[in-house]
C-alpha positions in Angstrom: 84.8 -52.9 -7.9 86.4 -54.2 -11.0 85.9 -52.9 -14.6 83.5 -55.6 -15.6 81.0 -54.8 -12.8 80.6 -51.2 -13.9 77.9 -50.5 -16.3 78.8 -49.0 -19.6 76.9 -46.1 -20.9 74.2 -47.2 -23.3 72.4 -44.9 -25.5 68.7 -45.0 -24.8 66.7 -45.2 -27.9 63.0 -44.3 -27.9 60.7 -47.3 -27.8 58.2 -48.1 -30.4 55.3 -46.6 -28.3 57.2 -43.3 -28.0 57.7 -43.1 -31.8 54.1 -44.3 -32.5 52.5 -41.8 -30.1 54.4 -38.9 -31.6 53.5 -40.0 -35.1 49.8 -40.0 -34.0 50.2 -36.5 -32.7 51.9 -35.4 -36.0 49.7 -37.1 -38.5 46.3 -37.3 -36.7 45.9 -34.9 -33.7 47.7 -31.9 -35.0 46.1 -31.8 -38.4 42.6 -32.3 -37.0 43.1 -29.6 -34.3 44.6 -27.2 -36.8 41.9 -27.8 -39.4 39.2 -27.0 -36.8 41.2 -24.0 -35.5 41.4 -22.5 -38.9 37.7 -23.1 -39.4 36.8 -21.3 -36.2 39.3 -18.5 -36.7 37.8 -17.8 -40.1 34.3 -18.0 -38.6 35.3 -15.4 -36.0 36.9 -13.1 -38.5 34.0 -13.3 -41.0 31.2 -13.1 -38.5 31.9 -9.5 -37.4 30.9 -10.3 -33.9 34.0 -9.1 -32.1 32.9 -9.3 -28.5 35.6 -9.7 -25.8 34.7 -13.3 -24.9 34.9 -14.4 -28.6 38.1 -12.4 -29.1 39.8 -13.9 -26.1 38.7 -17.4 -27.1 40.1 -16.9 -30.6 43.4 -15.5 -29.2 43.7 -18.5 -26.8 43.0 -20.9 -29.7 45.7 -19.3 -31.8 48.2 -19.4 -28.9 47.3 -23.1 -28.3 47.9 -23.9 -32.0 51.2 -22.2 -32.0 52.3 -24.1 -28.9 51.1 -27.4 -30.3 52.9 -26.8 -33.5 56.2 -25.8 -31.9 56.3 -28.3 -29.0 54.7 -31.4 -30.4 55.7 -31.2 -34.1 58.8 -29.0 -34.5 60.7 -30.0 -31.4 59.8 -33.7 -31.8 61.3 -33.6 -35.3 64.4 -32.0 -34.0 64.7 -34.6 -31.2 64.8 -37.2 -33.9 68.0 -35.6 -35.2 66.3 -34.2 -38.3 67.7 -31.1 -39.9 65.8 -27.9 -39.0 64.6 -27.5 -42.6 63.0 -31.0 -42.4 61.5 -30.1 -39.1 59.9 -26.9 -40.6 58.6 -29.0 -43.5 56.9 -31.3 -41.0 55.3 -28.2 -39.4 54.1 -27.0 -42.8 52.7 -30.4 -43.7 51.1 -31.2 -40.3 50.1 -27.7 -39.1 50.1 -24.9 -41.7 48.3 -26.8 -44.5 45.4 -28.1 -42.3 45.0 -24.6 -40.7 44.8 -23.0 -44.2 42.4 -25.7 -45.3 40.2 -24.9 -42.4 40.3 -21.2 -43.2 39.4 -22.0 -46.9 36.5 -24.3 -45.9 34.9 -21.6 -43.8 35.4 -18.9 -46.4 33.9 -21.3 -49.0 30.9 -22.0 -46.8 30.5 -18.3 -46.0 30.5 -17.4 -49.7 27.6 -19.8 -50.5 
């Protein structure tokens, strides 16, 4: 083999679909899921019906939300070579704010 027949290492850049699909998760899926999660978590807390099935469903929902936030938002931002503080701001924007908004919607509906 000569030097010209060997392949040189080429950095693989993510394709457009990869970037687009992760943007869909960050800007559409995560906020909608977290908005609904905040709504149902507040509903559970305010209802006073603390049965084991509802408690376990709420705990599973919170665990799912934490995993979604870390794996699909935070880690994706880190894989795009963003600084950790920028990745955390993406989590706040895409995850924390919708969750809090869901909580506030339920509290507002409960008050009226």
